[in-house]
VEXDREN-2710 file (C-alpha; in Angstrom, 1 decimal):
% VEXDREN-2710
k/r/px/py/pz
1/MET/-3.5/221.8/61.0
2/ARG/-4.0/225.0/59.1
3/ASP/-3.9/228.4/60.6
4/LEU/-7.1/230.5/60.6
5/ASN/-7.4/232.9/57.7
6/ALA/-9.1/236.3/58.0
7/ALA/-12.1/235.2/56.1
8/GLY/-12.8/232.4/58.6
9/VAL/-12.6/234.8/61.5
10/ARG/-14.9/237.3/59.8
11/GLN/-17.4/234.5/59.0
12/LEU/-17.6/233.6/62.7
13/ALA/-17.7/237.3/63.8
14/HIS/-20.8/238.0/61.7
15/GLU/-22.8/234.9/62.9
16/GLU/-26.0/235.8/64.7
17/ALA/-26.6/234.8/68.3
18/ILE/-27.5/231.1/68.4
19/ARG/-31.1/230.4/69.1
20/SER/-31.9/227.1/70.7
21/ASP/-34.6/224.5/70.5
22/ASN/-32.7/222.4/73.0
23/ARG/-32.9/222.4/76.8
24/PHE/-29.6/222.1/78.8
25/THR/-29.1/221.0/82.4
26/LEU/-25.6/221.2/83.8
27/LEU/-24.8/218.2/86.1
28/VAL/-21.7/218.9/88.2
29/GLY/-20.0/215.8/89.6
30/ALA/-20.4/212.1/88.8
31/ARG/-23.1/211.6/91.5
32/ALA/-25.3/214.3/90.0
33/PHE/-24.9/212.7/86.5
34/MET/-25.7/209.2/87.7
35/ASP/-28.7/210.3/89.8
36/ASP/-30.2/212.2/86.9
37/LEU/-29.5/209.3/84.5
38/ALA/-31.1/206.8/86.8
39/ARG/-34.2/209.0/87.2
40/THR/-34.5/209.3/83.4
41/LEU/-34.2/205.5/83.0
42/GLN/-36.8/204.6/85.5
43/ALA/-39.3/204.4/82.6
44/PRO/-38.8/202.0/79.7
45/HIS/-37.2/203.3/76.5
46/THR/-36.7/202.1/73.0
47/SER/-32.9/202.7/72.7
48/LEU/-30.0/203.5/75.0
49/TYR/-26.6/204.2/73.6
50/ALA/-23.6/204.8/75.9
51/GLN/-20.0/205.6/74.9
52/PHE/-16.9/206.2/77.1
53/MET/-13.2/206.1/76.8
54/THR/-12.7/204.5/80.2
55/TYR/-15.1/201.9/81.8
56/GLU/-13.9/199.8/84.7
57/GLY/-15.4/196.8/86.4
58/ASP/-15.4/198.5/89.9
59/ALA/-18.4/199.7/92.0
60/THR/-19.0/202.6/89.5
61/GLY/-19.0/200.2/86.6
62/GLN/-21.4/197.8/88.3
63/GLU/-23.8/200.6/89.1
64/PHE/-23.8/201.8/85.5
65/ALA/-24.2/198.3/84.2
66/ALA/-27.3/197.8/86.3
67/LEU/-28.9/200.7/84.4
68/LEU/-28.0/199.1/81.1
69/THR/-29.3/195.7/81.9
70/HIS/-32.5/197.0/83.3
71/GLN/-33.3/198.7/80.0
72/ALA/-32.2/195.7/78.0
73/GLY/-34.6/193.6/80.2
74/GLN/-37.4/196.0/79.1
75/GLY/-36.7/195.2/75.5
76/ALA/-34.7/198.4/74.6
77/ASP/-31.9/198.4/72.0
78/VAL/-29.0/198.9/74.5
79/ARG/-25.4/199.4/73.2
80/LEU/-22.2/200.1/75.1
81/MET/-19.1/201.3/73.2
82/VAL/-15.8/201.5/75.1
83/ASP/-12.4/202.4/73.9
84/ALA/-9.6/199.8/74.3
85/TYR/-7.7/202.0/76.7
86/SER/-9.3/200.3/79.6
87/ASP/-7.6/197.0/78.5
88/VAL/-4.2/198.4/79.3
89/VAL/-4.5/201.4/81.7
90/LEU/-6.8/201.2/84.7
91/SER/-7.1/203.9/87.4
92/ASP/-4.3/205.8/85.7
93/VAL/-1.9/202.9/86.3
94/TRP/0.2/201.6/83.4
95/PRO/1.1/198.0/83.5
96/VAL/4.8/198.9/83.2
97/LEU/4.7/199.7/86.9
98/ILE/5.8/196.3/88.1
99/HIS/4.7/196.6/91.7
100/ARG/1.1/197.3/90.6
101/ARG/0.8/194.8/87.7
102/GLY/-1.3/192.5/89.8
103/GLU/-3.7/195.2/90.8
104/VAL/-4.1/196.2/87.1
105/ALA/-4.6/192.6/86.0
106/ALA/-7.3/192.0/88.7
107/GLU/-9.2/195.1/87.6
108/ARG/-8.9/194.1/84.0
109/ALA/-10.4/190.7/84.7
110/ARG/-13.3/192.3/86.6
111/THR/-13.9/194.6/83.7
112/HIS/-13.9/191.8/81.1
113/ALA/-16.2/189.7/83.3
114/LEU/-18.6/192.6/83.6
115/PHE/-18.7/193.1/79.8
116/ASP/-19.4/189.3/79.4
117/ARG/-22.2/189.5/81.8
118/LEU/-23.7/192.6/80.0
119/ARG/-23.6/190.6/76.7
120/ALA/-25.3/187.7/78.4
121/GLN/-28.1/190.0/79.6
122/GLY/-28.8/191.5/76.2
123/VAL/-26.5/194.5/76.1
124/GLN/-24.5/194.9/72.9
125/VAL/-20.9/195.7/73.8
126/LYS/-18.3/196.9/71.3
127/ARG/-14.6/197.9/71.9
128/THR/-13.0/200.5/69.7
129/ALA/-9.5/201.5/68.7
130/PRO/-7.2/198.7/69.7
131/LEU/-3.8/199.8/71.0
132/GLY/-1.8/197.7/68.5
133/THR/1.3/195.6/69.0
134/LEU/3.4/197.1/71.8
135/GLY/0.8/199.8/72.2
136/ARG/2.1/201.7/69.2
137/PHE/-1.4/203.3/68.7
138/ALA/-1.8/204.3/72.3
139/LEU/-2.5/207.9/71.5
140/TYR/-5.1/207.1/68.8
141/ARG/-8.1/206.9/71.2
142/ASP/-11.8/207.4/70.8
143/HIS/-12.1/209.9/73.6
144/LYS/-15.9/210.6/73.4
145/LYS/-18.2/210.4/76.4
146/MET/-22.0/210.4/75.9
147/VAL/-25.3/208.7/76.6
148/VAL/-28.2/209.0/74.2
149/ILE/-31.7/207.9/75.0
150/ASP/-34.4/207.4/72.3
151/GLU/-32.6/210.1/70.2
152/GLN/-34.4/212.6/72.4
153/ILE/-32.2/213.0/75.5
154/ALA/-28.5/213.0/75.7
155/PHE/-25.7/213.4/78.3
156/VAL/-22.4/214.8/77.0
157/GLY/-19.3/215.9/78.9
158/GLY/-16.1/214.5/80.4
159/ILE/-17.1/211.8/82.9
160/ASN/-15.8/208.3/82.5
161/ILE/-17.2/205.2/84.3
162/SER/-14.7/204.3/87.0
163/ASP/-14.2/205.0/90.7
164/HIS/-10.9/206.7/89.9
165/ASN/-12.5/209.2/87.5
166/TYR/-15.5/209.8/89.7
167/ASP/-13.3/211.4/92.3
168/TRP/-12.3/214.2/89.9
169/HIS/-14.1/217.5/89.4
170/ASP/-16.1/217.1/86.2
171/PHE/-19.5/217.5/84.7
172/MET/-22.0/216.3/82.1
173/VAL/-24.7/218.3/80.4
174/LYS/-28.1/216.8/79.9
175/ILE/-29.5/217.8/76.5
176/GLU/-33.2/217.5/75.6
177/GLY/-34.0/218.3/72.0
178/PRO/-32.9/218.0/68.4
179/LEU/-29.2/217.7/69.3
180/ALA/-29.8/214.2/70.7
181/ARG/-30.6/213.0/67.2
182/VAL/-27.2/214.3/66.0
183/LEU/-25.4/212.6/68.8
184/ALA/-27.2/209.3/68.1
185/HIS/-26.1/209.6/64.5
186/ASP/-22.5/210.0/65.6
187/PHE/-22.7/207.0/67.9
188/ARG/-24.2/204.8/65.2
189/ALA/-21.6/205.9/62.7
190/THR/-18.8/204.9/65.1
191/TRP/-20.6/201.7/66.0
192/ASP/-20.8/200.8/62.3
193/GLY/-17.1/201.7/61.7
194/GLN/-17.9/204.7/59.5
195/CYS/-16.3/208.1/59.4
196/ALA/-19.2/210.6/59.5
197/PRO/-18.2/214.3/59.9
198/LEU/-21.0/216.2/61.5
199/SER/-22.5/219.4/60.0
200/THR/-20.5/222.6/59.8
201/PRO/-21.4/225.4/62.2
202/CYS/-24.8/226.8/61.3
203/PRO/-25.9/230.3/62.4
204/GLY/-29.2/230.2/64.4
205/GLU/-28.7/226.7/65.8
206/ASP/-26.8/224.7/68.4
207/PHE/-24.4/222.4/66.7
208/VAL/-22.1/219.5/67.3
209/LEU/-18.6/219.0/65.9
210/ASN/-16.6/215.8/65.9
211/GLN/-13.0/215.3/64.9
212/CYS/-10.5/212.5/64.3
213/PRO/-6.9/212.1/63.1
214/GLY/-6.4/214.3/60.1
215/ARG/-9.6/216.4/60.7
216/TYR/-9.6/219.1/63.4
217/PRO/-12.9/221.2/63.3
218/ILE/-13.3/221.4/67.1
219/LEU/-9.9/222.9/67.6
220/GLU/-10.3/225.2/64.6
221/HIS/-13.7/226.5/65.8
222/ILE/-12.4/227.0/69.3
223/LEU/-9.5/229.1/67.8
224/ARG/-12.1/231.1/65.9
225/MET/-14.1/231.7/69.2
226/ILE/-10.9/233.0/70.8
227/ALA/-10.1/235.2/67.7
228/ARG/-13.5/236.9/67.9
229/ALA/-13.6/237.5/71.6
230/GLN/-14.0/241.1/72.6
231/ARG/-14.3/241.1/76.4
232/SER/-13.6/237.8/78.1
233/ILE/-12.5/234.2/77.6
234/VAL/-12.7/231.5/80.3
235/ILE/-11.3/228.1/79.7
236/GLU/-11.4/225.2/82.2
237/SER/-9.4/222.2/81.0
238/PRO/-7.4/219.3/82.5
239/TYR/-4.6/219.6/79.8
240/LEU/-4.7/222.9/78.0
241/LEU/-1.6/223.1/75.8
242/GLY/-0.4/223.9/72.3
243/ASP/1.3/226.6/70.2
244/HIS/-1.9/227.6/68.3
245/LEU/-4.0/227.9/71.4
246/GLU/-1.3/229.7/73.3
247/ARG/-0.7/232.2/70.6
248/ALA/-4.4/232.8/70.2
249/LEU/-4.9/233.4/73.9
250/ARG/-1.8/235.7/74.1
251/ALA/-3.1/237.7/71.1
252/ALA/-6.5/238.1/72.8
253/ALA/-4.9/239.3/76.0
254/GLU/-2.8/241.8/74.1
255/ARG/-6.0/243.3/72.5
256/GLY/-7.6/243.8/75.9
257/VAL/-9.6/240.6/76.4
258/ARG/-9.6/239.3/80.0
259/VAL/-8.4/235.6/79.9
260/THR/-9.1/233.3/82.8
261/LEU/-7.7/229.8/82.8
262/ILE/-8.8/227.1/85.3
263/LEU/-6.4/224.2/85.3
264/PRO/-5.6/221.4/87.8
265/ALA/-3.7/222.4/90.9
266/ARG/-2.0/219.0/90.4
267/SER/-2.6/217.2/87.1
268/ASN/-2.8/213.4/87.1
269/LYS/-0.2/213.4/84.3
270/LEU/3.4/214.0/85.3
271/LEU/4.5/215.1/81.8
272/TYR/1.7/217.7/81.7
273/ARG/2.8/219.2/85.0
274/ARG/6.2/219.8/83.3
275/TRP/4.8/221.0/79.9
276/VAL/2.2/223.4/81.3
277/ARG/5.0/225.6/82.9
278/MET/5.8/227.0/79.4
279/LEU/2.1/227.9/78.8
280/ARG/2.1/229.8/82.1
281/ARG/5.3/231.6/81.1
282/ARG/4.0/232.5/77.6
283/LEU/0.7/233.8/79.0
284/ASN/2.3/235.9/81.7
285/HIS/0.3/239.0/80.9
286/PRO/-1.8/241.5/83.1
287/ASN/-5.0/240.4/81.3
288/VAL/-4.4/236.7/82.0
289/THR/-5.2/234.9/85.3
290/VAL/-4.3/231.3/85.7
291/TYR/-6.0/229.4/88.6
292/GLY/-5.2/226.0/90.0
293/HIS/-8.4/224.1/90.9
294/LEU/-8.1/222.4/94.3
295/GLY/-11.2/220.2/94.2
296/GLY/-11.1/216.5/93.2
297/SER/-7.7/216.1/94.8
298/GLY/-6.5/219.0/92.7
299/MET/-7.7/217.4/89.5
300/THR/-10.3/219.1/87.4
301/HIS/-11.3/217.1/84.4
302/ALA/-13.9/219.6/83.2
303/LYS/-13.6/220.9/79.6
304/LEU/-15.3/224.2/78.9
305/ILE/-14.7/227.4/77.0
306/LEU/-16.9/230.5/77.5
307/VAL/-16.4/233.6/75.3
308/ASP/-17.8/237.0/76.1
309/ASP/-20.5/235.3/78.2
310/GLN/-22.2/234.5/75.0
311/TRP/-20.7/231.4/73.3
312/ALA/-19.7/228.2/74.9
313/SER/-18.3/224.8/74.0
314/PHE/-18.1/221.6/76.1
315/GLY/-17.5/218.0/75.4
316/SER/-14.6/215.5/75.3
317/PHE/-11.8/217.7/73.8
318/ASN/-9.2/218.4/76.4
319/MET/-7.8/221.3/74.4
320/ILE/-4.3/219.8/74.2
321/GLU/-3.2/220.0/70.5
322/LEU/-1.2/216.8/70.6
323/GLU/-4.4/214.8/71.4
324/GLY/-6.2/216.9/68.8
325/LEU/-3.9/215.3/66.2
326/THR/-4.7/211.7/67.3
327/GLN/-8.0/211.3/69.1
328/LYS/-11.6/211.1/68.1
329/GLU/-13.5/213.9/70.0
330/LEU/-17.0/215.4/70.2
331/ASN/-18.0/218.9/71.4
332/VAL/-21.3/220.8/71.6
333/PHE/-21.4/224.5/70.8
334/SER/-24.2/226.8/72.0
335/SER/-25.1/230.3/73.0
336/ASN/-28.3/229.2/74.9
337/ALA/-28.8/231.8/77.6
338/ALA/-29.9/229.3/80.2
339/LEU/-26.8/227.1/79.6
340/ILE/-24.5/230.1/79.7
341/ALA/-25.9/231.2/83.1
342/GLN/-25.3/227.7/84.4
343/PHE/-21.7/227.8/83.2
344/GLN/-21.2/231.2/84.8
345/ASP/-22.3/229.7/88.1
346/LEU/-20.0/226.7/87.6
347/ILE/-17.0/229.0/86.8
348/ALA/-17.6/231.2/89.8
349/GLY/-17.7/228.2/92.1
350/ASP/-14.6/226.7/90.5
351/ILE/-12.7/229.9/91.0
352/ALA/-13.8/230.0/94.6
353/HIS/-12.1/226.5/95.0
354/ALA/-8.9/227.5/93.3
355/VAL/-5.8/229.6/93.9
356/PRO/-4.0/231.9/91.4
357/VAL/-0.9/230.2/90.0
358/PRO/2.0/232.6/89.1
359/ALA/4.2/232.2/86.1
360/PRO/7.2/230.0/86.9
361/ARG/10.7/231.3/86.9
362/VAL/12.1/228.0/85.5
363/VAL/10.5/226.0/82.7
364/PHE/11.6/222.6/81.5
365/GLY/10.3/219.6/79.6
366/ARG/8.5/221.5/76.8
367/PRO/11.0/220.5/74.0
368/LEU/9.9/216.9/74.4
369/TYR/6.3/218.0/73.7
370/ALA/7.4/219.8/70.6
371/VAL/9.2/216.7/69.4
372/LEU/6.2/214.5/70.1
373/TYR/3.9/216.9/68.3
374/ARG/6.0/217.0/65.2
375/PHE/6.4/213.2/65.2
376/PHE/2.7/212.4/65.6
377/ARG/1.8/215.0/63.0
378/TRP/4.1/213.3/60.5
379/TRP/3.2/209.8/61.6
380/THR/-0.6/210.5/61.5
381/ARG/-0.3/211.7/57.9
382/ARG/1.5/208.4/57.0
383/LEU/-1.1/206.3/58.8
384/LEU/-3.9/208.0/57.0
385/ARG/-2.6/206.5/53.8
386/ASP/-3.5/203.1/55.0
387/ALA/-7.2/202.5/54.3
388/ASP/-7.5/199.7/56.8
389/TRP/-6.0/201.8/59.6
390/LYS/-8.1/204.8/58.7
391/ALA/-11.3/202.7/58.8
392/ARG/-10.4/201.5/62.3
393/TYR/-9.2/204.8/63.9
394/CYS/-11.0/207.6/62.1
END
């Protein structure tokens, strides 16, 4: 990944406030998302595209499947695209845990049976990004989460389809307007096995960026947002981590920007709980406040950055740079005033359900992250030389 140059920062600094022809509705929690989606799908539609990283054949998966099959029965073009991660890891349980292998196998069987039933009822189902022999491509995921209806309405955010994920604190944003066509284009490109970078940031418009191994526009634009911040930065993320992000946030704090980070009080990933200690140490500054969110059993899965209460980004990117090297992601960028106001309310509520987290006295485990980052940066470059691999994972 290249570092930002001064010209890139100046370009973003001189952009005009983004005007929007889109309408945004923030849906906090999986129940709010599902209820709004169900209401939207009461009428017949011509097309329904859904994409998730995780989809499991539990009660949540069955409920979502009913929405898909209803639209297929009405003659709509219904497509479901799911990453292969759910073939191996279900409910955050890896099959290497011997005492839970039976549980994982049973959940996998229910999921495959559900997909078979969907196909039989007229829903096209496609799996993406196989993990490869011995799971050697386990980090190369298609991490996007979206639903697009008639290229006019879309839902974008961090929610996956499983009982396990529904318990976490998270949100989706309903988008009505031109951005839905852009999202439908991204979906169809992935469906067809094509690499289709979305348009570069355009002053005066909301825009969408996608990224994949070897191409990092989401991360780079977020770094530019941080670089141009003058008053405040708020980030809520399940796995915020990485040297570029940490240096950018520290530099912002040192020039007087108030930085607020909302992270899980207890992450679902053990390694992250070790690695994030160094981030908290590096960002130990009077202008930085780190909160641990207590909702969702201590796990916030929300992904949001808000800069100067004017510019926002949300989507699938967890803002951990290691995943930025390997995963396909999609984020929406906007300065729509109504959306910003909804995010401000969300942030206020999330802080009210959080506690300040002090910088740790002892840090450990971060050298492993540095080694993994360097390894996957090297290995990704090598993999990208293989046209067949690139066609499958980019």
